[in-house]
Backbone and ligand atoms as CSV (ligand in chain L), in Angstrom:
chain,resi,resn,atom,element,x,y,z
A,1,MET,N,N,27.139,-75.353,43.540
A,1,MET,CA,C,26.657,-76.208,42.454
A,1,MET,C,C,25.269,-75.772,41.997
A,2,GLY,N,N,24.706,-74.711,42.557
A,2,GLY,CA,C,23.344,-74.322,42.186
A,2,GLY,C,C,22.338,-75.284,42.778
A,3,GLN,N,N,21.141,-75.312,42.217
A,3,GLN,CA,C,20.101,-76.183,42.747
A,3,GLN,C,C,20.418,-77.638,42.400
A,4,THR,N,N,20.296,-78.545,43.396
A,4,THR,CA,C,20.567,-79.961,43.111
A,4,THR,C,C,19.289,-80.777,43.246
A,5,THR,N,N,19.353,-81.968,42.666
A,5,THR,CA,C,18.206,-82.855,42.715
A,5,THR,C,C,18.723,-84.281,42.896
A,6,ARG,N,N,17.975,-85.103,43.677
A,6,ARG,CA,C,18.422,-86.465,43.982
A,6,ARG,C,C,17.622,-87.430,43.111
A,7,LEU,N,N,18.350,-88.202,42.294
A,7,LEU,CA,C,17.682,-89.003,41.257
A,7,LEU,C,C,18.128,-90.459,41.283
A,8,PHE,N,N,17.269,-91.332,40.790
A,8,PHE,CA,C,17.679,-92.704,40.487
A,8,PHE,C,C,16.826,-93.245,39.352
A,9,ILE,N,N,17.324,-94.347,38.750
A,9,ILE,CA,C,16.588,-95.013,37.674
A,9,ILE,C,C,16.065,-96.333,38.223
A,10,ALA,N,N,14.805,-96.618,37.962
A,10,ALA,CA,C,14.204,-97.857,38.458
A,10,ALA,C,C,13.025,-98.214,37.577
A,11,ALA,N,N,12.610,-99.485,37.657
A,11,ALA,CA,C,11.408,-99.902,36.939
A,11,ALA,C,C,10.236,-99.902,37.929
A,12,PRO,N,N,9.118,-99.253,37.555
A,12,PRO,CA,C,7.927,-99.293,38.413
A,12,PRO,C,C,7.393,-100.722,38.485
A,13,LEU,N,N,6.627,-101.026,39.545
A,13,LEU,CA,C,6.036,-102.361,39.727
A,13,LEU,C,C,4.522,-102.267,39.614
A,14,PRO,N,N,3.875,-103.341,39.131
A,14,PRO,CA,C,2.411,-103.339,39.139
A,14,PRO,C,C,1.884,-103.359,40.580
A,15,ASP,N,N,0.677,-102.803,40.771
A,15,ASP,CA,C,0.110,-102.681,42.127
A,15,ASP,C,C,0.022,-104.032,42.839
A,16,GLY,N,N,-0.376,-105.087,42.094
A,16,GLY,CA,C,-0.550,-106.406,42.711
A,16,GLY,C,C,0.753,-106.921,43.305
A,17,LEU,N,N,1.844,-106.694,42.595
A,17,LEU,CA,C,3.150,-107.169,43.071
A,17,LEU,C,C,3.605,-106.336,44.277
A,18,LYS,N,N,3.330,-105.030,44.240
A,18,LYS,CA,C,3.700,-104.179,45.386
A,18,LYS,C,C,2.963,-104.654,46.641
A,19,GLN,N,N,1.686,-105.017,46.464
A,19,GLN,CA,C,0.881,-105.501,47.582
A,19,GLN,C,C,1.452,-106.812,48.116
A,20,PHE,N,N,1.790,-107.709,47.198
A,20,PHE,CA,C,2.364,-109.014,47.576
A,20,PHE,C,C,3.659,-108.812,48.371
A,21,PHE,N,N,4.523,-107.914,47.870
A,21,PHE,CA,C,5.801,-107.697,48.554
A,21,PHE,C,C,5.599,-107.058,49.926
A,22,THR,N,N,4.610,-106.197,50.031
A,22,THR,CA,C,4.325,-105.574,51.330
A,22,THR,C,C,3.911,-106.646,52.338
A,23,GLU,N,N,3.074,-107.582,51.891
A,23,GLU,CA,C,2.653,-108.670,52.793
A,23,GLU,C,C,3.845,-109.545,53.176
A,24,GLN,N,N,4.704,-109.835,52.202
A,24,GLN,CA,C,5.879,-110.670,52.479
A,24,GLN,C,C,6.817,-109.973,53.467
A,25,ALA,N,N,6.993,-108.664,53.276
A,25,ALA,CA,C,7.924,-107.924,54.134
A,25,ALA,C,C,7.426,-107.890,55.575
A,26,SER,N,N,6.106,-107.904,55.749
A,26,SER,CA,C,5.574,-107.789,57.112
A,26,SER,C,C,5.900,-109.039,57.940
A,27,ARG,N,N,6.307,-110.138,57.292
A,27,ARG,CA,C,6.743,-111.323,58.042
A,27,ARG,C,C,7.999,-111.042,58.865
A,28,TYR,N,N,8.761,-110.013,58.442
A,28,TYR,CA,C,10.038,-109.721,59.108
A,28,TYR,C,C,9.888,-108.598,60.142
A,29,LYS,N,N,8.658,-108.228,60.411
A,29,LYS,CA,C,8.389,-107.084,61.295
A,29,LYS,C,C,9.192,-107.184,62.599
A,30,SER,N,N,9.961,-106.137,62.902
A,30,SER,CA,C,10.675,-106.088,64.184
A,30,SER,C,C,11.150,-104.656,64.399
A,31,ASP,N,N,11.595,-104.384,65.629
A,31,ASP,CA,C,12.080,-103.036,65.966
A,31,ASP,C,C,13.334,-102.682,65.175
A,32,ALA,N,N,14.032,-103.718,64.689
A,32,ALA,CA,C,15.333,-103.494,64.045
A,32,ALA,C,C,15.204,-103.254,62.546
A,33,ILE,N,N,13.973,-103.328,62.027
A,33,ILE,CA,C,13.774,-103.286,60.576
A,33,ILE,C,C,12.745,-102.220,60.224
A,34,ARG,N,N,13.034,-101.453,59.179
A,34,ARG,CA,C,12.090,-100.430,58.710
A,34,ARG,C,C,11.588,-100.844,57.329
A,35,GLN,N,N,10.292,-101.116,57.264
A,35,GLN,CA,C,9.712,-101.607,55.997
A,35,GLN,C,C,9.570,-100.456,54.999
A,36,VAL,N,N,9.853,-100.740,53.730
A,36,VAL,CA,C,9.676,-99.739,52.665
A,36,VAL,C,C,8.173,-99.590,52.404
A,37,PRO,N,N,7.644,-98.356,52.387
A,37,PRO,CA,C,6.209,-98.189,52.122
A,37,PRO,C,C,5.843,-98.740,50.738
A,38,THR,N,N,4.633,-99.275,50.624
A,38,THR,CA,C,4.181,-99.910,49.376
A,38,THR,C,C,4.431,-99.006,48.171
A,39,GLU,N,N,4.121,-97.726,48.300
A,39,GLU,CA,C,4.225,-96.820,47.140
A,39,GLU,C,C,5.672,-96.579,46.717
A,40,ASN,N,N,6.638,-96.891,47.591
A,40,ASN,CA,C,8.052,-96.660,47.250
A,40,ASN,C,C,8.715,-97.872,46.590
A,41,LEU,N,N,8.033,-99.014,46.543
A,41,LEU,CA,C,8.669,-100.234,46.027
A,41,LEU,C,C,8.952,-100.112,44.527
A,42,HIS,N,N,10.131,-100.581,44.106
A,42,HIS,CA,C,10.541,-100.493,42.695
A,42,HIS,C,C,11.659,-101.487,42.441
A,43,LEU,N,N,11.885,-101.796,41.182
A,43,LEU,CA,C,13.032,-102.638,40.801
A,43,LEU,C,C,14.244,-101.722,40.642
A,44,THR,N,N,15.239,-101.930,41.481
A,44,THR,CA,C,16.438,-101.083,41.464
A,44,THR,C,C,17.214,-101.230,40.154
A,45,LEU,N,N,17.603,-100.108,39.562
A,45,LEU,CA,C,18.450,-100.177,38.365
A,45,LEU,C,C,19.748,-99.386,38.553
A,46,TYR,N,N,19.621,-98.093,38.843
A,46,TYR,CA,C,20.852,-97.302,38.950
A,46,TYR,C,C,20.605,-96.067,39.817
A,47,PHE,N,N,21.472,-95.885,40.824
A,47,PHE,CA,C,21.358,-94.727,41.713
A,47,PHE,C,C,22.247,-93.607,41.193
A,48,ILE,N,N,21.654,-92.466,40.925
A,48,ILE,CA,C,22.419,-91.321,40.405
A,48,ILE,C,C,22.901,-90.446,41.555
A,49,GLY,N,N,22.043,-90.210,42.548
A,49,GLY,CA,C,22.426,-89.361,43.682
A,49,GLY,C,C,22.138,-87.903,43.398
A,50,ASN,N,N,22.768,-87.026,44.181
A,50,ASN,CA,C,22.536,-85.584,44.034
A,50,ASN,C,C,23.320,-85.026,42.858
A,51,VAL,N,N,22.629,-84.400,41.936
A,51,VAL,CA,C,23.279,-83.787,40.773
A,51,VAL,C,C,22.661,-82.402,40.562
A,52,PRO,N,N,23.373,-81.502,39.860
A,52,PRO,CA,C,22.771,-80.209,39.533
A,52,PRO,C,C,21.479,-80.445,38.749
A,53,ALA,N,N,20.448,-79.697,39.087
A,53,ALA,CA,C,19.151,-79.879,38.417
A,53,ALA,C,C,19.284,-79.675,36.908
A,54,SER,N,N,20.288,-78.906,36.514
A,54,SER,CA,C,20.480,-78.641,35.077
A,54,SER,C,C,20.855,-79.909,34.307
A,55,GLN,N,N,21.295,-80.964,35.030
A,55,GLN,CA,C,21.684,-82.215,34.339
A,55,GLN,C,C,20.488,-83.105,34.017
A,56,LEU,N,N,19.315,-82.767,34.568
A,56,LEU,CA,C,18.157,-83.650,34.394
A,56,LEU,C,C,17.818,-83.932,32.919
A,57,PRO,N,N,17.778,-82.923,32.042
A,57,PRO,CA,C,17.441,-83.229,30.644
A,57,PRO,C,C,18.406,-84.232,30.015
A,58,ALA,N,N,19.701,-84.114,30.317
A,58,ALA,CA,C,20.683,-85.046,29.741
A,58,ALA,C,C,20.456,-86.456,30.289
A,59,ILE,N,N,20.132,-86.555,31.568
A,59,ILE,CA,C,19.875,-87.869,32.182
A,59,ILE,C,C,18.614,-88.479,31.567
A,60,GLU,N,N,17.612,-87.650,31.332
A,60,GLU,CA,C,16.385,-88.160,30.705
A,60,GLU,C,C,16.674,-88.626,29.277
A,61,ASP,N,N,17.530,-87.920,28.582
A,61,ASP,CA,C,17.887,-88.321,27.205
A,61,ASP,C,C,18.580,-89.685,27.200
A,62,VAL,N,N,19.528,-89.865,28.128
A,62,VAL,CA,C,20.255,-91.144,28.212
A,62,VAL,C,C,19.264,-92.269,28.514
A,63,THR,N,N,18.342,-92.024,29.443
A,63,THR,CA,C,17.384,-93.072,29.839
A,63,THR,C,C,16.455,-93.397,28.675
A,64,ALA,N,N,16.009,-92.372,27.974
A,64,ALA,CA,C,15.127,-92.589,26.812
A,64,ALA,C,C,15.857,-93.406,25.753
A,65,HIS,N,N,17.124,-93.065,25.516
A,65,HIS,CA,C,17.917,-93.778,24.515
A,65,HIS,C,C,18.069,-95.250,24.919
A,66,MET,N,N,18.348,-95.473,26.209
A,66,MET,CA,C,18.536,-96.845,26.714
A,66,MET,C,C,17.248,-97.648,26.525
A,67,ALA,N,N,16.099,-97.007,26.818
A,67,ALA,CA,C,14.809,-97.711,26.723
A,67,ALA,C,C,14.544,-98.145,25.279
A,68,GLN,N,N,15.118,-97.421,24.340
A,68,GLN,CA,C,14.919,-97.788,22.922
A,68,GLN,C,C,15.805,-98.963,22.505
A,69,GLN,N,N,16.812,-99.272,23.340
A,69,GLN,CA,C,17.747,-100.358,22.980
A,69,GLN,C,C,17.295,-101.721,23.517
A,70,PHE,N,N,16.347,-101.734,24.475
A,70,PHE,CA,C,15.982,-102.985,25.144
A,70,PHE,C,C,14.512,-103.315,24.934
A,71,ALA,N,N,14.252,-104.599,24.671
A,71,ALA,CA,C,12.872,-105.072,24.573
A,71,ALA,C,C,12.382,-105.428,25.986
A,72,PRO,N,N,11.049,-105.442,26.190
A,72,PRO,CA,C,10.536,-105.886,27.489
A,72,PRO,C,C,11.074,-107.291,27.819
A,73,PHE,N,N,11.277,-107.555,29.115
A,73,PHE,CA,C,11.758,-108.875,29.532
A,73,PHE,C,C,11.069,-109.277,30.836
A,74,THR,N,N,11.203,-110.564,31.163
A,74,THR,CA,C,10.522,-111.097,32.348
A,74,THR,C,C,11.545,-111.540,33.386
A,75,LEU,N,N,11.278,-111.201,34.630
A,75,LEU,CA,C,12.110,-111.669,35.742
A,75,LEU,C,C,11.302,-112.663,36.574
A,76,TYR,N,N,11.994,-113.663,37.113
A,76,TYR,CA,C,11.355,-114.687,37.957
A,76,TYR,C,C,11.871,-114.557,39.389
A,77,LEU,N,N,10.951,-114.481,40.327
A,77,LEU,CA,C,11.353,-114.331,41.733
A,77,LEU,C,C,12.074,-115.585,42.208
A,78,GLU,N,N,13.236,-115.363,42.822
A,78,GLU,CA,C,14.002,-116.494,43.372
A,78,GLU,C,C,13.702,-116.649,44.860
A,79,ALA,N,N,13.824,-115.574,45.613
A,79,ALA,CA,C,13.660,-115.688,47.065
A,79,ALA,C,C,13.440,-114.321,47.684
A,80,ILE,N,N,12.835,-114.353,48.863
A,80,ILE,CA,C,12.762,-113.157,49.709
A,80,ILE,C,C,13.643,-113.468,50.908
A,81,GLU,N,N,14.625,-112.603,51.137
A,81,GLU,CA,C,15.699,-112.978,52.078
A,81,GLU,C,C,16.494,-111.732,52.483
A,82,PRO,N,N,17.367,-111.858,53.496
A,82,PRO,CA,C,18.283,-110.767,53.808
A,82,PRO,C,C,19.297,-110.606,52.666
A,83,GLY,N,N,19.646,-109.404,52.339
A,83,GLY,CA,C,20.597,-109.176,51.253
A,83,GLY,C,C,21.429,-107.930,51.549
A,84,PRO,N,N,22.441,-107.562,50.787
A,84,PRO,CA,C,22.959,-108.450,49.753
A,84,PRO,C,C,23.849,-109.513,50.358
A,85,LYS,N,N,23.964,-110.638,49.708
A,85,LYS,CA,C,24.874,-111.711,50.137
A,85,LYS,C,C,25.918,-111.879,49.047
A,86,PRO,N,N,27.153,-112.292,49.344
A,86,PRO,CA,C,27.631,-112.778,50.634
A,86,PRO,C,C,28.104,-111.673,51.573
A,87,ARG,N,N,27.943,-110.384,51.186
A,87,ARG,CA,C,28.340,-109.317,52.118
A,87,ARG,C,C,27.385,-109.324,53.308
A,88,SER,N,N,27.700,-108.546,54.367
A,88,SER,CA,C,26.796,-108.524,55.520
A,88,SER,C,C,25.471,-107.912,55.099
A,89,PRO,N,N,24.390,-108.635,55.275
A,89,PRO,CA,C,23.091,-108.105,54.875
A,89,PRO,C,C,22.754,-106.820,55.626
A,90,ARG,N,N,22.081,-105.904,54.915
A,90,ARG,CA,C,21.627,-104.657,55.535
A,90,ARG,C,C,20.183,-104.376,55.180
A,91,LEU,N,N,19.589,-105.321,54.460
A,91,LEU,CA,C,18.194,-105.118,54.071
A,91,LEU,C,C,17.504,-106.460,53.802
A,92,ILE,N,N,16.201,-106.404,53.592
A,92,ILE,CA,C,15.442,-107.562,53.126
A,92,ILE,C,C,15.072,-107.254,51.680
A,93,TRP,N,N,15.383,-108.186,50.802
A,93,TRP,CA,C,15.036,-107.919,49.410
A,93,TRP,C,C,14.284,-109.086,48.785
A,94,ALA,N,N,13.561,-108.780,47.719
A,94,ALA,CA,C,12.994,-109.803,46.847
A,94,ALA,C,C,13.990,-109.927,45.722
A,95,ARG,N,N,14.679,-111.084,45.679
A,95,ARG,CA,C,15.744,-111.267,44.676
A,95,ARG,C,C,15.211,-112.117,43.531
A,96,PHE,N,N,15.379,-111.603,42.319
A,96,PHE,CA,C,14.948,-112.331,41.127
A,96,PHE,C,C,16.126,-113.127,40.567
A,97,LYS,N,N,15.805,-114.147,39.741
A,97,LYS,CA,C,16.870,-114.923,39.093
A,97,LYS,C,C,17.638,-114.010,38.146
A,98,ASN,N,N,18.924,-114.257,38.017
A,98,ASN,CA,C,19.728,-113.465,37.084
A,98,ASN,C,C,19.153,-113.608,35.682
A,99,GLN,N,N,19.180,-112.494,34.958
A,99,GLN,CA,C,18.562,-112.483,33.630
A,99,GLN,C,C,19.448,-111.623,32.733
A,100,PRO,N,N,19.874,-112.124,31.567
A,100,PRO,CA,C,20.855,-111.394,30.755
A,100,PRO,C,C,20.408,-109.988,30.348
A,101,ASP,N,N,19.121,-109.812,30.013
A,101,ASP,CA,C,18.670,-108.475,29.610
A,101,ASP,C,C,18.775,-107.483,30.765
A,102,PHE,N,N,18.405,-107.972,31.962
A,102,PHE,CA,C,18.511,-107.090,33.131
A,102,PHE,C,C,19.968,-106.701,33.359
A,103,ALA,N,N,20.855,-107.709,33.303
A,103,ALA,CA,C,22.279,-107.443,33.570
A,103,ALA,C,C,22.825,-106.438,32.553
A,104,GLN,N,N,22.437,-106.608,31.292
A,104,GLN,CA,C,22.938,-105.725,30.241
A,104,GLN,C,C,22.380,-104.310,30.401
A,105,LEU,N,N,21.089,-104.224,30.733
A,105,LEU,CA,C,20.462,-102.909,30.937
A,105,LEU,C,C,21.120,-102.183,32.107
A,106,SER,N,N,21.312,-102.909,33.196
A,106,SER,CA,C,21.915,-102.312,34.381
A,106,SER,C,C,23.347,-101.846,34.075
A,107,ARG,N,N,24.103,-102.678,33.374
A,107,ARG,CA,C,25.480,-102.311,33.020
A,107,ARG,C,C,25.507,-101.120,32.062
A,108,SER,N,N,24.602,-101.111,31.099
A,108,SER,CA,C,24.583,-100.024,30.118
A,108,SER,C,C,24.254,-98.695,30.807
A,109,LEU,N,N,23.316,-98.730,31.756
A,109,LEU,CA,C,22.982,-97.498,32.481
A,109,LEU,C,C,24.186,-97.027,33.287
A,110,THR,N,N,24.861,-97.978,33.949
A,110,THR,CA,C,26.039,-97.614,34.746
A,110,THR,C,C,27.111,-96.998,33.849
A,111,GLN,N,N,27.320,-97.632,32.707
A,111,GLN,CA,C,28.351,-97.150,31.781
A,111,GLN,C,C,28.021,-95.741,31.270
A,112,ALA,N,N,26.736,-95.505,31.007
A,112,ALA,CA,C,26.329,-94.226,30.424
A,112,ALA,C,C,26.267,-93.109,31.464
A,113,LEU,N,N,25.980,-93.469,32.721
A,113,LEU,CA,C,25.678,-92.421,33.702
A,113,LEU,C,C,26.759,-92.242,34.774
A,114,SER,N,N,27.682,-93.210,34.877
A,114,SER,CA,C,28.665,-93.123,35.956
A,114,SER,C,C,29.999,-92.601,35.444
A,115,ASP,N,N,30.672,-91.814,36.295
A,115,ASP,CA,C,32.021,-91.352,35.956
A,115,ASP,C,C,33.005,-92.498,36.071
A,116,GLU,N,N,32.748,-93.379,37.056
A,116,GLU,CA,C,33.657,-94.502,37.300
A,116,GLU,C,C,32.868,-95.803,37.301
A,117,PRO,N,N,32.454,-96.261,36.132
A,117,PRO,CA,C,31.644,-97.483,36.116
A,117,PRO,C,C,32.417,-98.683,36.650
A,118,SER,N,N,31.837,-99.379,37.622
A,118,SER,CA,C,32.486,-100.587,38.174
A,118,SER,C,C,31.813,-101.784,37.512
A,119,LEU,N,N,32.305,-102.109,36.334
A,119,LEU,CA,C,31.615,-103.096,35.506
A,119,LEU,C,C,31.824,-104.527,35.968
A,120,ASN,N,N,32.686,-104.729,36.973
A,120,ASN,CA,C,32.899,-106.097,37.454
A,120,ASN,C,C,31.773,-106.557,38.372
A,121,ARG,N,N,31.072,-105.597,38.944
A,121,ARG,CA,C,30.002,-105.948,39.875
A,121,ARG,C,C,28.859,-106.610,39.104
A,122,GLU,N,N,28.439,-107.785,39.550
A,122,GLU,CA,C,27.308,-108.451,38.900
A,122,GLU,C,C,26.032,-107.861,39.499
A,123,PRO,N,N,25.248,-107.098,38.710
A,123,PRO,CA,C,24.060,-106.486,39.286
A,123,PRO,C,C,23.015,-107.546,39.619
A,124,LYS,N,N,22.431,-107.448,40.779
A,124,LYS,CA,C,21.421,-108.424,41.203
A,124,LYS,C,C,20.039,-107.809,41.025
A,125,PRO,N,N,19.175,-108.433,40.218
A,125,PRO,CA,C,17.825,-107.875,40.085
A,125,PRO,C,C,17.065,-108.025,41.399
A,126,HIS,N,N,16.632,-106.915,41.974
A,126,HIS,CA,C,15.961,-107.000,43.281
A,126,HIS,C,C,15.038,-105.820,43.531
A,127,VAL,N,N,14.136,-106.051,44.471
A,127,VAL,CA,C,13.291,-104.992,45.036
A,127,VAL,C,C,13.608,-104.963,46.524
A,128,THR,N,N,14.016,-103.810,47.036
A,128,THR,CA,C,14.280,-103.702,48.473
A,128,THR,C,C,12.945,-103.571,49.211
A,129,LEU,N,N,12.715,-104.482,50.170
A,129,LEU,CA,C,11.426,-104.500,50.892
A,129,LEU,C,C,11.524,-103.849,52.259
A,130,ALA,N,N,12.723,-103.870,52.848
A,130,ALA,CA,C,12.896,-103.309,54.201
A,130,ALA,C,C,14.385,-103.084,54.416
A,131,ARG,N,N,14.700,-102.145,55.294
A,131,ARG,CA,C,16.109,-101.868,55.595
A,131,ARG,C,C,16.352,-102.063,57.088
A,132,PHE,N,N,17.541,-102.553,57.430
A,132,PHE,CA,C,17.902,-102.691,58.843
A,132,PHE,C,C,18.137,-101.289,59.409
A,133,ARG,N,N,17.646,-101.053,60.609
A,133,ARG,CA,C,17.870,-99.749,61.245
A,133,ARG,C,C,19.306,-99.690,61.755
A,134,LYS,N,N,19.954,-98.543,61.479
A,134,LYS,CA,C,21.370,-98.432,61.866
A,134,LYS,C,C,21.531,-98.265,63.371
A,135,ASP,N,N,20.438,-97.817,64.035
A,135,ASP,CA,C,20.534,-97.567,65.477
A,135,ASP,C,C,20.105,-98.780,66.311
A,136,ARG,N,N,19.964,-99.936,65.669
A,136,ARG,CA,C,19.572,-101.157,66.390
A,136,ARG,C,C,20.581,-102.264,66.085
A,137,PRO,N,N,20.688,-103.252,66.990
A,137,PRO,CA,C,21.586,-104.382,66.692
A,137,PRO,C,C,21.162,-105.060,65.388
A,138,VAL,N,N,22.154,-105.528,64.641
A,138,VAL,CA,C,21.859,-106.183,63.355
A,138,VAL,C,C,21.052,-107.455,63.614
A,139,PRO,N,N,19.889,-107.591,62.964
A,139,PRO,CA,C,19.098,-108.811,63.193
A,139,PRO,C,C,19.769,-110.047,62.588
A,140,HIS,N,N,19.658,-111.172,63.311
A,140,HIS,CA,C,20.286,-112.428,62.845
A,140,HIS,C,C,19.217,-113.487,62.612
A,141,ASP,N,N,19.621,-114.543,61.954
A,141,ASP,CA,C,18.760,-115.724,61.760
A,141,ASP,C,C,17.434,-115.381,61.085
A,142,LEU,N,N,17.468,-114.467,60.151
A,142,LEU,CA,C,16.236,-114.148,59.423
A,142,LEU,C,C,16.000,-115.207,58.354
A,143,GLU,N,N,14.750,-115.581,58.195
A,143,GLU,CA,C,14.432,-116.682,57.267
A,143,GLU,C,C,14.484,-116.239,55.810
A,144,THR,N,N,14.734,-117.225,54.952
A,144,THR,CA,C,14.577,-117.043,53.507
A,144,THR,C,C,13.252,-117.673,53.114
A,145,HIS,N,N,12.467,-116.978,52.297
A,145,HIS,CA,C,11.189,-117.513,51.820
A,145,HIS,C,C,11.261,-117.718,50.312
A,146,TYR,N,N,10.934,-118.935,49.887
A,146,TYR,CA,C,10.880,-119.235,48.450
A,146,TYR,C,C,9.421,-119.224,48.018
A,147,PRO,N,N,9.142,-118.705,46.807
A,147,PRO,CA,C,7.733,-118.634,46.391
A,147,PRO,C,C,7.138,-120.040,46.202
A,148,ASP,N,N,5.869,-120.200,46.596
A,148,ASP,CA,C,5.174,-121.495,46.444
A,148,ASP,C,C,4.874,-121.764,44.974
A,149,ALA,N,N,4.594,-120.688,44.241
A,149,ALA,CA,C,4.296,-120.802,42.807
A,149,ALA,C,C,5.126,-119.722,42.113
A,150,PRO,N,N,5.395,-119.871,40.810
A,150,PRO,CA,C,6.235,-118.871,40.131
A,150,PRO,C,C,5.644,-117.462,40.232
A,151,ILE,N,N,6.491,-116.506,40.601
A,151,ILE,CA,C,6.090,-115.085,40.647
A,151,ILE,C,C,6.955,-114.371,39.614
A,152,THR,N,N,6.314,-113.672,38.688
A,152,THR,CA,C,7.079,-113.009,37.632
A,152,THR,C,C,6.886,-111.495,37.689
A,153,LEU,N,N,7.884,-110.806,37.186
A,153,LEU,CA,C,7.781,-109.356,36.988
A,153,LEU,C,C,8.081,-109.089,35.522
A,154,GLN,N,N,7.098,-108.572,34.823
A,154,GLN,CA,C,7.286,-108.206,33.422
A,154,GLN,C,C,7.805,-106.767,33.404
A,155,VAL,N,N,9.049,-106.584,32.939
A,155,VAL,CA,C,9.624,-105.229,32.911
A,155,VAL,C,C,9.359,-104.640,31.535
A,156,ASN,N,N,8.399,-103.722,31.482
A,156,ASN,CA,C,7.990,-103.101,30.217
A,156,ASN,C,C,8.509,-101.680,30.069
A,157,GLU,N,N,8.952,-101.108,31.186
A,157,GLU,CA,C,9.360,-99.696,31.162
A,157,GLU,C,C,10.378,-99.425,32.250
A,158,ILE,N,N,11.141,-98.349,32.053
A,158,ILE,CA,C,12.034,-97.857,33.100
A,158,ILE,C,C,11.670,-96.391,33.333
A,159,ALA,N,N,12.108,-95.846,34.454
A,159,ALA,CA,C,11.701,-94.474,34.774
A,159,ALA,C,C,12.808,-93.738,35.522
A,160,VAL,N,N,12.804,-92.429,35.359
A,160,VAL,CA,C,13.654,-91.556,36.178
A,160,VAL,C,C,12.820,-91.146,37.390
A,161,TRP,N,N,13.363,-91.402,38.582
A,161,TRP,CA,C,12.660,-91.098,39.834
A,161,TRP,C,C,13.378,-89.967,40.573
A,162,HIS,N,N,12.578,-89.147,41.247
A,162,HIS,CA,C,13.122,-88.132,42.151
A,162,HIS,C,C,12.965,-88.643,43.581
A,163,SER,N,N,13.981,-88.413,44.400
A,163,SER,CA,C,13.932,-88.835,45.798
A,163,SER,C,C,14.126,-87.619,46.694
A,164,GLU,N,N,13.192,-87.462,47.631
A,164,GLU,CA,C,13.340,-86.382,48.621
A,164,GLU,C,C,13.546,-87.059,49.961
A,165,LEU,N,N,14.727,-86.848,50.556
A,165,LEU,CA,C,15.016,-87.529,51.809
A,165,LEU,C,C,14.046,-87.058,52.883
A,166,GLY,N,N,13.620,-87.966,53.737
A,166,GLY,CA,C,12.677,-87.603,54.793
A,166,GLY,C,C,12.655,-88.682,55.837
A,167,SER,N,N,12.026,-88.404,56.953
A,167,SER,CA,C,11.939,-89.373,58.025
A,167,SER,C,C,10.465,-89.679,58.303
A,168,PRO,N,N,10.067,-90.938,58.486
A,168,PRO,CA,C,10.934,-92.112,58.521
A,168,PRO,C,C,11.295,-92.640,57.130
A,169,HIS,N,N,10.677,-92.125,56.063
A,169,HIS,CA,C,10.937,-92.660,54.726
A,169,HIS,C,C,11.186,-91.525,53.739
A,170,PRO,N,N,11.990,-91.789,52.690
A,170,PRO,CA,C,12.089,-90.788,51.628
A,170,PRO,C,C,10.783,-90.752,50.831
A,171,ARG,N,N,10.564,-89.633,50.153
A,171,ARG,CA,C,9.388,-89.531,49.279
A,171,ARG,C,C,9.876,-89.638,47.833
A,172,TYR,N,N,9.344,-90.607,47.110
A,172,TYR,CA,C,9.750,-90.805,45.719
A,172,TYR,C,C,8.666,-90.307,44.784
A,173,CYS,N,N,9.116,-89.857,43.616
A,173,CYS,CA,C,8.146,-89.405,42.615
A,173,CYS,C,C,8.726,-89.729,41.232
A,174,ILE,N,N,7.926,-90.357,40.387
A,174,ILE,CA,C,8.386,-90.684,39.031
A,174,ILE,C,C,8.317,-89.410,38.184
A,175,LEU,N,N,9.473,-89.019,37.618
A,175,LEU,CA,C,9.509,-87.808,36.790
A,175,LEU,C,C,9.117,-88.120,35.352
A,176,GLN,N,N,9.608,-89.263,34.852
A,176,GLN,CA,C,9.345,-89.609,33.444
A,176,GLN,C,C,9.466,-91.117,33.266
A,177,ARG,N,N,8.497,-91.697,32.528
A,177,ARG,CA,C,8.532,-93.140,32.243
A,177,ARG,C,C,8.936,-93.349,30.786
A,178,TYR,N,N,9.671,-94.438,30.535
A,178,TYR,CA,C,10.108,-94.745,29.161
A,178,TYR,C,C,9.806,-96.208,28.857
A,179,PRO,N,N,8.865,-96.508,27.937
A,179,PRO,CA,C,8.615,-97.903,27.584
A,179,PRO,C,C,9.830,-98.514,26.896
A,180,LEU,N,N,10.075,-99.799,27.159
A,180,LEU,CA,C,11.172,-100.516,26.481
A,180,LEU,C,C,10.681,-100.877,25.086
A,181,THR,N,N,11.344,-100.368,24.085
A,181,THR,CA,C,10.849,-100.536,22.715
A,181,THR,C,C,11.891,-101.131,21.765
A,182,GLY,N,N,13.000,-101.661,22.331
A,182,GLY,CA,C,14.076,-102.163,21.479
A,182,GLY,C,C,13.755,-103.499,20.828
L,1,2AM,P1,P,18.706,-100.405,46.976
L,1,2AM,O1,O,17.231,-100.538,47.165
L,1,2AM,O2,O,19.366,-101.636,46.500
L,1,2AM,O3,O,19.378,-99.802,48.204
L,1,2AM,C1,C,16.729,-95.232,45.879
L,1,2AM,O4,O,17.338,-95.314,47.096
L,1,2AM,C2,C,17.266,-96.275,44.934
L,1,2AM,O5,O,18.648,-96.071,44.674
L,1,2AM,C3,C,17.143,-97.704,45.411
L,1,2AM,O6,O,16.829,-98.470,44.277
L,1,2AM,C4,C,18.523,-98.022,45.952
L,1,2AM,O7,O,18.890,-99.371,45.801
L,1,2AM,C5,C,19.396,-97.248,45.018
L,1,2AM,N1,N,20.682,-96.931,45.601
L,1,2AM,C6,C,21.850,-97.487,45.250
L,1,2AM,N2,N,22.864,-96.951,45.945
L,1,2AM,C7,C,22.313,-96.040,46.768
L,1,2AM,C8,C,22.857,-95.146,47.741
L,1,2AM,N3,N,24.162,-95.078,47.996
L,1,2AM,N4,N,22.008,-94.367,48.419
L,1,2AM,C9,C,20.685,-94.421,48.168
L,1,2AM,N5,N,20.116,-95.222,47.249
L,1,2AM,C10,C,20.930,-96.032,46.552
C-alpha cells in the first residue's frame, strides 16, 4: 500500500477545558485506568485509521468542504462517567448533551469518509478522558459526576489529526484546522 498514515477528525478543545477535564479524570486514578494526556484531549468526530498517505489531500478536501456546511455550535456537558453505555464501558468520558448539529456533522463525515457508513448509530458527543487497561480487571462501581454549573464547549472548528501509536500514549498532531463557516 506504500506509505500509510493514521488519521482521525476531531474538534480541538480550549486549554481551560482540557485542564478541567484533566482534573476531573484524576478522580478516577487507579492501576486499571490510563488517563489521556492533557494535550491529547479532543472532541471525537470520526476515526479514519491507517490509509495510504496519498489519500491525505482528498481527506483534507472533504473536511474543508464539511466545515463550510456547518455553523459553529455549542455543546453542554451532561456528565463525566464510564462509557460508552449501555455497552460494557471501556473508558471514562465527558459526555455532552445530544445536539442536532453535532449529530449531523458526525453523520456527514461518516457518510463522506466511510466505505460502509453505519448511519443507524447515534453518535455521542464526547471527550475520552481515560481508557481502561486491557491487562487489568475491568473496574466496577465507578461514579458518575454531574457538573455543578453549566460547562459548555463552543465548537468553532474541526481538524484533521495525525496519530502515531506509542506507549504509554499515542502522539497526536493537528495537520490542518478548518473553521466552521456554514
Ligand atoms: P474515542 O476517544 O471515542 O475512542 C483517536 O483515537 C480518535 O479516534 C479518538 O477520538 C477515538 O475515539 C477515535 N476512534 C474511533 N474508533 C477508533 C478505533 N477503532 N481506534 C482508535 N481510535 C478510534
